[in-house]
MARLO-510323 format. One record per residue (C-alpha): x negated, y, z negated; chain. Coordinates in steps of 0.25 Angstrom, whole numbers. Layout:
+-------+-------+-------+-----+
|     u |     v |     w | mol |
+-------+-------+-------+-----+
|     X |     Y |     Z |   A |
...
+-------+-------+-------+-----+
// end
This chain:
+-------+-------+-------+-----+
|     u |     v |     w | mol |
+-------+-------+-------+-----+
|  -438 |   844 |  -359 |   A |
|  -434 |   830 |  -368 |   A |
|  -436 |   815 |  -361 |   A |
|  -427 |   805 |  -361 |   A |
|  -430 |   793 |  -369 |   A |
|  -426 |   780 |  -363 |   A |
|  -423 |   770 |  -373 |   A |
|  -431 |   759 |  -372 |   A |
|  -428 |   745 |  -369 |   A |
|  -425 |   737 |  -380 |   A |
|  -433 |   724 |  -383 |   A |
|  -427 |   711 |  -382 |   A |
|  -428 |   700 |  -392 |   A |
|  -437 |   688 |  -389 |   A |
|  -429 |   676 |  -391 |   A |
|  -433 |   662 |  -389 |   A |
|  -427 |   663 |  -374 |   A |
|  -440 |   673 |  -371 |   A |
|  -450 |   659 |  -375 |   A |
|  -443 |   650 |  -366 |   A |
|  -445 |   658 |  -354 |   A |
|  -456 |   662 |  -357 |   A |
|  -460 |   645 |  -358 |   A |
|  -453 |   644 |  -345 |   A |
|  -463 |   654 |  -340 |   A |
|  -475 |   650 |  -345 |   A |
|  -469 |   635 |  -340 |   A |
|  -468 |   640 |  -325 |   A |
|  -480 |   647 |  -325 |   A |
|  -489 |   634 |  -331 |   A |
|  -482 |   626 |  -321 |   A |
|  -486 |   636 |  -309 |   A |
|  -494 |   630 |  -300 |   A |
|  -497 |   618 |  -307 |   A |
|  -490 |   607 |  -297 |   A |
|  -496 |   597 |  -307 |   A |
|  -491 |   601 |  -321 |   A |
|  -478 |   602 |  -315 |   A |
|  -477 |   588 |  -309 |   A |
|  -482 |   585 |  -323 |   A |
|  -472 |   592 |  -330 |   A |
|  -462 |   584 |  -321 |   A |
|  -468 |   571 |  -323 |   A |
|  -466 |   575 |  -338 |   A |
|  -453 |   579 |  -337 |   A |
|  -447 |   566 |  -331 |   A |
|  -456 |   557 |  -342 |   A |
|  -448 |   566 |  -351 |   A |
|  -434 |   565 |  -345 |   A |
|  -438 |   547 |  -344 |   A |
|  -442 |   549 |  -358 |   A |
|  -429 |   558 |  -363 |   A |
|  -419 |   548 |  -355 |   A |
|  -424 |   536 |  -365 |   A |
|  -425 |   543 |  -377 |   A |
|  -408 |   548 |  -373 |   A |
|  -407 |   533 |  -371 |   A |
|  -411 |   528 |  -383 |   A |
|  -403 |   539 |  -392 |   A |
|  -391 |   536 |  -384 |   A |
|  -391 |   520 |  -382 |   A |
|  -386 |   521 |  -400 |   A |
|  -373 |   529 |  -393 |   A |
|  -372 |   518 |  -380 |   A |
|  -372 |   505 |  -388 |   A |
|  -362 |   512 |  -400 |   A |
|  -374 |   510 |  -412 |   A |
|  -372 |   521 |  -423 |   A |
|  -384 |   515 |  -431 |   A |
|  -394 |   514 |  -419 |   A |
|  -389 |   529 |  -415 |   A |
|  -392 |   535 |  -427 |   A |
|  -407 |   528 |  -429 |   A |
|  -409 |   531 |  -414 |   A |
|  -407 |   547 |  -419 |   A |
|  -414 |   547 |  -431 |   A |
|  -425 |   537 |  -428 |   A |
|  -427 |   543 |  -413 |   A |
|  -424 |   557 |  -417 |   A |
|  -435 |   559 |  -428 |   A |
|  -445 |   551 |  -420 |   A |
|  -441 |   562 |  -409 |   A |
|  -445 |   573 |  -420 |   A |
|  -457 |   565 |  -424 |   A |
|  -462 |   566 |  -409 |   A |
|  -460 |   580 |  -410 |   A |
|  -469 |   580 |  -421 |   A |
|  -481 |   572 |  -417 |   A |
|  -481 |   571 |  -403 |   A |
|  -485 |   586 |  -400 |   A |
|  -496 |   583 |  -411 |   A |
|  -502 |   569 |  -405 |   A |
|  -500 |   569 |  -389 |   A |
|  -491 |   582 |  -381 |   A |
|  -492 |   595 |  -388 |   A |
|  -483 |   604 |  -388 |   A |
|  -478 |   614 |  -377 |   A |
|  -487 |   629 |  -380 |   A |
|  -481 |   636 |  -368 |   A |
|  -478 |   647 |  -376 |   A |
|  -492 |   649 |  -385 |   A |
|  -486 |   655 |  -397 |   A |
|  -501 |   662 |  -398 |   A |
|  -496 |   671 |  -386 |   A |
|  -486 |   677 |  -394 |   A |
|  -496 |   682 |  -406 |   A |
|  -495 |   696 |  -402 |   A |
|  -480 |   698 |  -398 |   A |
|  -471 |   704 |  -407 |   A |
|  -463 |   691 |  -410 |   A |
|  -458 |   686 |  -423 |   A |
|  -460 |   673 |  -427 |   A |
|  -446 |   670 |  -426 |   A |
|  -444 |   675 |  -412 |   A |
|  -459 |   665 |  -409 |   A |
|  -454 |   653 |  -416 |   A |
|  -441 |   652 |  -409 |   A |
|  -445 |   657 |  -396 |   A |
|  -457 |   646 |  -395 |   A |
|  -446 |   637 |  -401 |   A |
|  -437 |   638 |  -392 |   A |
|  -449 |   638 |  -379 |   A |
|  -453 |   625 |  -385 |   A |
|  -439 |   619 |  -382 |   A |
|  -441 |   621 |  -369 |   A |
|  -450 |   608 |  -365 |   A |
|  -447 |   595 |  -358 |   A |
|  -449 |   587 |  -372 |   A |
|  -437 |   594 |  -377 |   A |
|  -429 |   591 |  -365 |   A |
|  -433 |   577 |  -366 |   A |
|  -430 |   576 |  -381 |   A |
|  -416 |   583 |  -379 |   A |
|  -414 |   572 |  -369 |   A |
|  -418 |   562 |  -375 |   A |
|  -411 |   565 |  -389 |   A |
|  -397 |   567 |  -381 |   A |
|  -397 |   554 |  -382 |   A |
|  -391 |   556 |  -397 |   A |
|  -382 |   565 |  -391 |   A |
|  -376 |   554 |  -381 |   A |
|  -376 |   544 |  -393 |   A |
|  -369 |   553 |  -404 |   A |
|  -358 |   555 |  -394 |   A |
|  -357 |   541 |  -392 |   A |
|  -354 |   536 |  -405 |   A |
|  -347 |   549 |  -411 |   A |
|  -342 |   556 |  -400 |   A |
|  -344 |   571 |  -394 |   A |
|  -345 |   577 |  -408 |   A |
|  -355 |   570 |  -412 |   A |
|  -364 |   572 |  -397 |   A |
|  -363 |   586 |  -399 |   A |
|  -369 |   586 |  -413 |   A |
|  -380 |   577 |  -408 |   A |
|  -383 |   586 |  -398 |   A |
|  -384 |   599 |  -408 |   A |
|  -393 |   588 |  -416 |   A |
|  -402 |   584 |  -403 |   A |
|  -405 |   598 |  -401 |   A |
|  -407 |   602 |  -416 |   A |
|  -417 |   589 |  -415 |   A |
|  -424 |   594 |  -403 |   A |
|  -427 |   608 |  -411 |   A |
|  -433 |   599 |  -421 |   A |
|  -444 |   591 |  -415 |   A |
|  -447 |   605 |  -406 |   A |
|  -449 |   613 |  -419 |   A |
|  -454 |   601 |  -426 |   A |
|  -467 |   599 |  -416 |   A |
|  -468 |   613 |  -415 |   A |
|  -472 |   616 |  -430 |   A |
|  -480 |   604 |  -432 |   A |
|  -488 |   608 |  -419 |   A |
|  -489 |   623 |  -423 |   A |
|  -493 |   619 |  -437 |   A |
|  -503 |   607 |  -433 |   A |
|  -510 |   616 |  -423 |   A |
|  -510 |   626 |  -434 |   A |
|  -519 |   617 |  -445 |   A |
|  -528 |   611 |  -433 |   A |
|  -532 |   627 |  -432 |   A |
|  -538 |   626 |  -444 |   A |
|  -550 |   617 |  -444 |   A |
|  -549 |   612 |  -460 |   A |
|  -536 |   606 |  -457 |   A |
|  -539 |   601 |  -442 |   A |
|  -543 |   587 |  -450 |   A |
|  -533 |   586 |  -459 |   A |
|  -523 |   588 |  -448 |   A |
|  -528 |   579 |  -439 |   A |
|  -529 |   569 |  -449 |   A |
|  -515 |   570 |  -454 |   A |
|  -510 |   570 |  -440 |   A |
|  -518 |   557 |  -437 |   A |
|  -512 |   551 |  -451 |   A |
|  -499 |   555 |  -445 |   A |
|  -499 |   549 |  -433 |   A |
|  -507 |   538 |  -436 |   A |
|  -495 |   533 |  -445 |   A |
|  -486 |   530 |  -433 |   A |
|  -494 |   518 |  -429 |   A |
|  -491 |   512 |  -444 |   A |
|  -477 |   518 |  -442 |   A |
|  -473 |   511 |  -429 |   A |
|  -478 |   496 |  -435 |   A |
|  -468 |   501 |  -447 |   A |
|  -457 |   503 |  -437 |   A |
|  -460 |   492 |  -428 |   A |
|  -459 |   482 |  -441 |   A |
|  -448 |   488 |  -446 |   A |
|  -439 |   488 |  -433 |   A |
|  -443 |   474 |  -432 |   A |
|  -435 |   471 |  -444 |   A |
|  -425 |   483 |  -446 |   A |
|  -413 |   484 |  -452 |   A |
|  -406 |   493 |  -444 |   A |
|  -397 |   497 |  -456 |   A |
|  -408 |   502 |  -463 |   A |
|  -414 |   510 |  -451 |   A |
|  -401 |   517 |  -451 |   A |
|  -402 |   521 |  -464 |   A |
|  -415 |   526 |  -460 |   A |
|  -411 |   532 |  -449 |   A |
|  -400 |   542 |  -457 |   A |
|  -410 |   545 |  -467 |   A |
|  -419 |   551 |  -456 |   A |
|  -407 |   558 |  -449 |   A |
|  -405 |   566 |  -463 |   A |
|  -418 |   570 |  -460 |   A |
|  -426 |   582 |  -448 |   A |
|  -430 |   570 |  -440 |   A |
|  -416 |   564 |  -437 |   A |
|  -407 |   573 |  -442 |   A |
|  -403 |   581 |  -429 |   A |
|  -401 |   569 |  -421 |   A |
|  -394 |   562 |  -430 |   A |
|  -381 |   572 |  -432 |   A |
|  -372 |   567 |  -420 |   A |
|  -374 |   552 |  -426 |   A |
|  -369 |   558 |  -440 |   A |
|  -356 |   564 |  -432 |   A |
|  -353 |   551 |  -423 |   A |
|  -355 |   543 |  -438 |   A |
|  -345 |   554 |  -445 |   A |
|  -357 |   561 |  -454 |   A |
|  -354 |   577 |  -448 |   A |
|  -357 |   583 |  -461 |   A |
|  -372 |   579 |  -459 |   A |
|  -373 |   587 |  -447 |   A |
|  -374 |   600 |  -453 |   A |
|  -386 |   593 |  -462 |   A |
|  -392 |   589 |  -452 |   A |
|  -393 |   600 |  -444 |   A |
|  -397 |   609 |  -456 |   A |
|  -408 |   598 |  -459 |   A |
|  -414 |   600 |  -443 |   A |
|  -410 |   614 |  -443 |   A |
|  -419 |   614 |  -456 |   A |
|  -432 |   605 |  -450 |   A |
|  -430 |   616 |  -437 |   A |
|  -434 |   627 |  -446 |   A |
|  -444 |   624 |  -455 |   A |
|  -450 |   619 |  -442 |   A |
|  -449 |   631 |  -435 |   A |
|  -454 |   639 |  -446 |   A |
|  -466 |   630 |  -449 |   A |
|  -468 |   633 |  -433 |   A |
|  -469 |   648 |  -435 |   A |
|  -478 |   647 |  -447 |   A |
|  -489 |   640 |  -439 |   A |
|  -484 |   646 |  -425 |   A |
|  -489 |   660 |  -434 |   A |
|  -502 |   652 |  -436 |   A |
|  -503 |   650 |  -421 |   A |
|  -500 |   664 |  -415 |   A |
|  -511 |   670 |  -423 |   A |
|  -520 |   660 |  -424 |   A |
|  -522 |   658 |  -438 |   A |
|  -529 |   648 |  -444 |   A |
|  -532 |   645 |  -458 |   A |
|  -548 |   642 |  -458 |   A |
|  -557 |   647 |  -468 |   A |
|  -567 |   655 |  -464 |   A |
|  -580 |   646 |  -458 |   A |
|  -591 |   641 |  -466 |   A |
|  -607 |   647 |  -461 |   A |
|  -613 |   633 |  -456 |   A |
|  -627 |   632 |  -457 |   A |
|  -633 |   634 |  -442 |   A |
|  -636 |   619 |  -437 |   A |
|  -651 |   616 |  -433 |   A |
|  -655 |   617 |  -419 |   A |
|  -651 |   628 |  -414 |   A |
|  -639 |   635 |  -406 |   A |
|  -636 |   623 |  -396 |   A |
|  -638 |   613 |  -406 |   A |
|  -625 |   620 |  -413 |   A |
|  -615 |   618 |  -401 |   A |
|  -617 |   603 |  -404 |   A |
|  -607 |   597 |  -414 |   A |
|  -616 |   584 |  -421 |   A |
|  -605 |   574 |  -415 |   A |
|  -613 |   578 |  -402 |   A |
|  -627 |   580 |  -406 |   A |
|  -630 |   567 |  -395 |   A |
|  -628 |   577 |  -383 |   A |
|  -637 |   583 |  -375 |   A |
|  -640 |   599 |  -376 |   A |
|  -635 |   600 |  -362 |   A |
|  -623 |   604 |  -356 |   A |
|  -614 |   591 |  -359 |   A |
|  -618 |   593 |  -373 |   A |
|  -614 |   605 |  -373 |   A |
|  -602 |   602 |  -365 |   A |
|  -599 |   590 |  -376 |   A |
|  -601 |   600 |  -389 |   A |
|  -592 |   609 |  -382 |   A |
|  -582 |   598 |  -381 |   A |
|  -584 |   592 |  -394 |   A |
|  -584 |   605 |  -402 |   A |
|  -570 |   608 |  -395 |   A |
|  -562 |   595 |  -399 |   A |
|  -567 |   597 |  -412 |   A |
|  -562 |   611 |  -413 |   A |
|  -551 |   613 |  -404 |   A |
|  -538 |   610 |  -410 |   A |
|  -532 |   603 |  -397 |   A |
|  -542 |   593 |  -396 |   A |
|  -543 |   590 |  -409 |   A |
|  -527 |   586 |  -408 |   A |
|  -531 |   576 |  -397 |   A |
|  -542 |   569 |  -405 |   A |
|  -532 |   568 |  -416 |   A |
|  -524 |   562 |  -407 |   A |
|  -533 |   552 |  -402 |   A |
|  -536 |   548 |  -418 |   A |
|  -525 |   548 |  -421 |   A |
|  -516 |   539 |  -408 |   A |
|  -529 |   532 |  -407 |   A |
|  -528 |   525 |  -421 |   A |
|  -512 |   522 |  -421 |   A |
|  -510 |   518 |  -408 |   A |
|  -519 |   507 |  -408 |   A |
|  -514 |   501 |  -421 |   A |
|  -499 |   502 |  -415 |   A |
|  -502 |   495 |  -403 |   A |
|  -511 |   484 |  -409 |   A |
|  -502 |   481 |  -421 |   A |
|  -487 |   485 |  -417 |   A |
|  -491 |   478 |  -404 |   A |
|  -494 |   467 |  -410 |   A |
|  -481 |   466 |  -418 |   A |
|  -478 |   468 |  -432 |   A |
|  -468 |   464 |  -442 |   A |
|  -466 |   469 |  -456 |   A |
|  -469 |   457 |  -467 |   A |
|  -470 |   456 |  -482 |   A |
|  -484 |   461 |  -481 |   A |
|  -485 |   472 |  -473 |   A |
|  -486 |   473 |  -457 |   A |
|  -489 |   459 |  -451 |   A |
|  -493 |   456 |  -437 |   A |
|  -484 |   450 |  -427 |   A |
|  -496 |   446 |  -417 |   A |
|  -510 |   448 |  -415 |   A |
|  -517 |   461 |  -408 |   A |
|  -526 |   456 |  -395 |   A |
|  -536 |   463 |  -389 |   A |
|  -529 |   467 |  -377 |   A |
|  -519 |   476 |  -384 |   A |
|  -529 |   483 |  -393 |   A |
|  -536 |   486 |  -379 |   A |
|  -523 |   491 |  -375 |   A |
|  -521 |   499 |  -387 |   A |
|  -536 |   505 |  -388 |   A |
|  -534 |   507 |  -372 |   A |
|  -525 |   518 |  -376 |   A |
|  -531 |   524 |  -387 |   A |
|  -544 |   527 |  -378 |   A |
|  -535 |   534 |  -367 |   A |
|  -528 |   543 |  -377 |   A |
|  -542 |   546 |  -381 |   A |
|  -545 |   551 |  -367 |   A |
|  -533 |   557 |  -363 |   A |
|  -537 |   570 |  -372 |   A |
|  -545 |   572 |  -361 |   A |
|  -534 |   572 |  -350 |   A |
|  -535 |   588 |  -350 |   A |
|  -549 |   592 |  -358 |   A |
|  -550 |   603 |  -349 |   A |
|  -537 |   608 |  -354 |   A |
|  -542 |   609 |  -370 |   A |
|  -552 |   621 |  -362 |   A |
|  -542 |   629 |  -355 |   A |
|  -550 |   640 |  -349 |   A |
|  -564 |   637 |  -359 |   A |
|  -566 |   628 |  -347 |   A |
|  -571 |   640 |  -337 |   A |
|  -583 |   640 |  -345 |   A |
|  -587 |   626 |  -340 |   A |
|  -583 |   630 |  -326 |   A |
|  -592 |   642 |  -327 |   A |
|  -604 |   633 |  -332 |   A |
|  -603 |   624 |  -320 |   A |
|  -600 |   611 |  -330 |   A |
|  -599 |   599 |  -320 |   A |
|  -587 |   590 |  -322 |   A |
|  -593 |   578 |  -324 |   A |
|  -603 |   586 |  -335 |   A |
|  -590 |   592 |  -340 |   A |
|  -582 |   577 |  -342 |   A |
|  -594 |   571 |  -346 |   A |
|  -596 |   579 |  -358 |   A |
|  -581 |   580 |  -362 |   A |
|  -578 |   566 |  -363 |   A |
|  -591 |   565 |  -371 |   A |
|  -586 |   576 |  -381 |   A |
|  -572 |   569 |  -382 |   A |
|  -580 |   555 |  -384 |   A |
|  -587 |   561 |  -397 |   A |
|  -573 |   561 |  -404 |   A |
|  -565 |   551 |  -396 |   A |
|  -575 |   539 |  -396 |   A |
|  -576 |   539 |  -412 |   A |
|  -562 |   538 |  -412 |   A |
|  -559 |   528 |  -404 |   A |
|  -570 |   519 |  -410 |   A |
|  -562 |   521 |  -425 |   A |
|  -549 |   516 |  -417 |   A |
|  -556 |   504 |  -412 |   A |
|  -562 |   503 |  -424 |   A |
|  -547 |   504 |  -434 |   A |
|  -540 |   496 |  -424 |   A |
|  -548 |   484 |  -425 |   A |
|  -549 |   485 |  -441 |   A |
|  -534 |   488 |  -440 |   A |
|  -530 |   473 |  -431 |   A |
|  -542 |   465 |  -439 |   A |
|  -548 |   463 |  -427 |   A |
|  -562 |   469 |  -429 |   A |
|  -567 |   461 |  -418 |   A |
|  -558 |   470 |  -409 |   A |
|  -566 |   483 |  -411 |   A |
|  -573 |   482 |  -397 |   A |
|  -561 |   479 |  -389 |   A |
|  -554 |   492 |  -395 |   A |
|  -566 |   499 |  -393 |   A |
|  -569 |   495 |  -380 |   A |
|  -554 |   497 |  -373 |   A |
|  -554 |   512 |  -383 |   A |
|  -569 |   517 |  -375 |   A |
|  -564 |   511 |  -360 |   A |
|  -551 |   518 |  -363 |   A |
|  -557 |   531 |  -368 |   A |
|  -568 |   530 |  -357 |   A |
|  -557 |   527 |  -346 |   A |
|  -548 |   537 |  -351 |   A |
|  -560 |   549 |  -350 |   A |
|  -563 |   545 |  -336 |   A |
|  -546 |   547 |  -332 |   A |
|  -545 |   559 |  -340 |   A |
|  -557 |   566 |  -335 |   A |
|  -550 |   566 |  -322 |   A |
|  -537 |   570 |  -329 |   A |
|  -542 |   581 |  -335 |   A |
|  -548 |   589 |  -323 |   A |
|  -538 |   584 |  -313 |   A |
|  -525 |   588 |  -322 |   A |
|  -531 |   598 |  -333 |   A |
|  -521 |   607 |  -337 |   A |
|  -520 |   619 |  -349 |   A |
|  -519 |   621 |  -363 |   A |
|  -511 |   631 |  -370 |   A |
|  -520 |   642 |  -378 |   A |
|  -516 |   639 |  -391 |   A |
|  -522 |   635 |  -405 |   A |
|  -511 |   623 |  -404 |   A |
|  -518 |   609 |  -402 |   A |
|  -504 |   604 |  -396 |   A |
|  -500 |   614 |  -388 |   A |
|  -498 |   613 |  -372 |   A |
|  -493 |   621 |  -362 |   A |
|  -479 |   620 |  -356 |   A |
|  -480 |   608 |  -346 |   A |
|  -493 |   605 |  -352 |   A |
|  -486 |   595 |  -360 |   A |
|  -482 |   586 |  -350 |   A |
|  -493 |   587 |  -341 |   A |
|  -501 |   582 |  -354 |   A |
|  -493 |   571 |  -354 |   A |
|  -492 |   567 |  -341 |   A |
|  -509 |   569 |  -340 |   A |
|  -511 |   559 |  -353 |   A |
|  -501 |   550 |  -349 |   A |
|  -510 |   549 |  -334 |   A |
|  -523 |   548 |  -340 |   A |
|  -519 |   539 |  -352 |   A |
|  -513 |   529 |  -339 |   A |
|  -524 |   530 |  -332 |   A |
|  -536 |   528 |  -341 |   A |
|  -528 |   515 |  -347 |   A |
|  -528 |   510 |  -335 |   A |
|  -543 |   513 |  -333 |   A |
|  -545 |   506 |  -346 |   A |
|  -534 |   495 |  -343 |   A |
|  -550 |   485 |  -340 |   A |
|  -550 |   484 |  -356 |   A |
|  -538 |   478 |  -359 |   A |
|  -539 |   470 |  -348 |   A |
|  -554 |   463 |  -352 |   A |
|  -547 |   462 |  -367 |   A |
|  -536 |   452 |  -363 |   A |
|  -546 |   444 |  -355 |   A |
|  -560 |   445 |  -360 |   A |
|  -555 |   438 |  -373 |   A |
|  -564 |   440 |  -384 |   A |
|  -576 |   443 |  -377 |   A |
|  -571 |   455 |  -374 |   A |
|  -570 |   459 |  -389 |   A |
|  -587 |   461 |  -386 |   A |
|  -586 |   465 |  -373 |   A |
|  -574 |   476 |  -376 |   A |
|  -583 |   488 |  -383 |   A |
|  -595 |   487 |  -372 |   A |
|  -586 |   487 |  -359 |   A |
|  -576 |   497 |  -365 |   A |
|  -587 |   508 |  -368 |   A |
|  -593 |   507 |  -355 |   A |
|  -581 |   506 |  -348 |   A |
|  -576 |   519 |  -353 |   A |
|  -589 |   526 |  -353 |   A |
|  -590 |   523 |  -338 |   A |
|  -577 |   525 |  -336 |   A |
|  -578 |   540 |  -342 |   A |
|  -589 |   543 |  -336 |   A |
|  -585 |   541 |  -325 |   A |
|  -571 |   548 |  -325 |   A |
|  -584 |   561 |  -330 |   A |
|  -589 |   558 |  -316 |   A |
|  -577 |   558 |  -306 |   A |
|  -569 |   568 |  -314 |   A |
|  -581 |   576 |  -317 |   A |
|  -581 |   580 |  -300 |   A |
|  -565 |   581 |  -300 |   A |
|  -568 |   594 |  -312 |   A |
|  -580 |   600 |  -304 |   A |
|  -569 |   600 |  -291 |   A |
|  -560 |   606 |  -301 |   A |
|  -564 |   616 |  -309 |   A |
|  -557 |   628 |  -306 |   A |
|  -544 |   621 |  -305 |   A |
|  -546 |   614 |  -319 |   A |
|  -550 |   626 |  -324 |   A |
|  -537 |   633 |  -320 |   A |
|  -529 |   621 |  -325 |   A |
|  -535 |   623 |  -338 |   A |
|  -533 |   636 |  -341 |   A |
|  -520 |   642 |  -349 |   A |
|  -511 |   650 |  -342 |   A |
|  -506 |   662 |  -350 |   A |
+-------+-------+-------+-----+
// end
């Protein structure tokens, strides 16, 4: 007797819609039972709306003022800055949303095209994307006021294309850079290149400020029109082209934008495949001679050979190795090195006021120890804020410390010491460079004292924040990845940490303003003592809190699958 065969149910094709739904589902699961994360997400949305409203007014103002020239400059330069921001900011500060980790799709029968389009569609569902859409909607209003409804419709099309370009650029660059960081041979080279690019922002700002003071607006409009023919400005200026009677330029600029997006997505697809399979072109390891001193000595890097061979020394040695070998931690060290150089130069030189003369840039005012202390305070605070989620780097591996019964005070002191092995030399270099650039070598003590005080106060504050506000990081090889919602949590915790740390170090700025020349000799020893005392006190107090919150902390930093 023949058995009837039921036809198999047809397999539904995977579309970008499935990736978007999956991301929303994962986002909801991440927020479940995490009221503090929901609150931070809401605050982040409100902050994003605030900046979006400011951007909207900036882009729409030329249209309300009936100024076509300013509209062209706002569209070309403002849009170009947006694209650059999406390229650089994820590398040096915010990271990218990695709710859907590409590595989790490695075993599924998905084509590269399906995966790229799906992840790209999921990346568009985020607070930053919606905030940027609101901001650049001002271009639509401006184009409509200057050229009518047709110009507004074309501008809306350009705005959508520009946002797609921003997201594609961000994903392609961070994915490619993460792939490079997996190779130990190119990590140092990549770090140097990133540092050079970011450090050039300070001198570039000086050039821009000097140019604005003596700006030839007609020439700037010409430069803006040239930028409008590049991928940085093409999508943002097509509405104004219609308003000025150049409708023929619209398809050409859209073609330029589309080509840029396709190239970026193709680049992303190549690095994305490497991220899925975990391939990293690394050469076979060379045989190394076993160092003398026994097995215990091999666990301690040379940089921490001074530590005791006990539990504290073992923790310091472990953390030192993690900070050097973990790509995600190394990315944070790169940020400190980059920002620590160009921000003080930008503040002290740009703040003093510079003009462009026949022999180059000339100072329009003298820098002061107070201004120097303020800039150093920011650098010290920024250096310490990396530890605001120090347990999140460990993830579920922190369970080993919990099982071993490591006390909270010992844990925090060891982590502070290991992190300082890398940061303190960088802070010393920053103090030397800024005093040399200002031509005031006698101000080295002021700079170093403010740095040490702010850094120590930041360590104390971030000890508490890392225990009370820890959150999990995605299990991915991308050092710039963040779980959905964690990017906003990171921004809010960073802001809280920086404000509190800066407030704790304000006495150094007050002393620089009141004590005059005597502070040149007192700043370094007072700042060092202030920072060391604050860090030890923070480790002592936050360690007790850590002992009471071990289960909650481990649960908070364990990634949810």
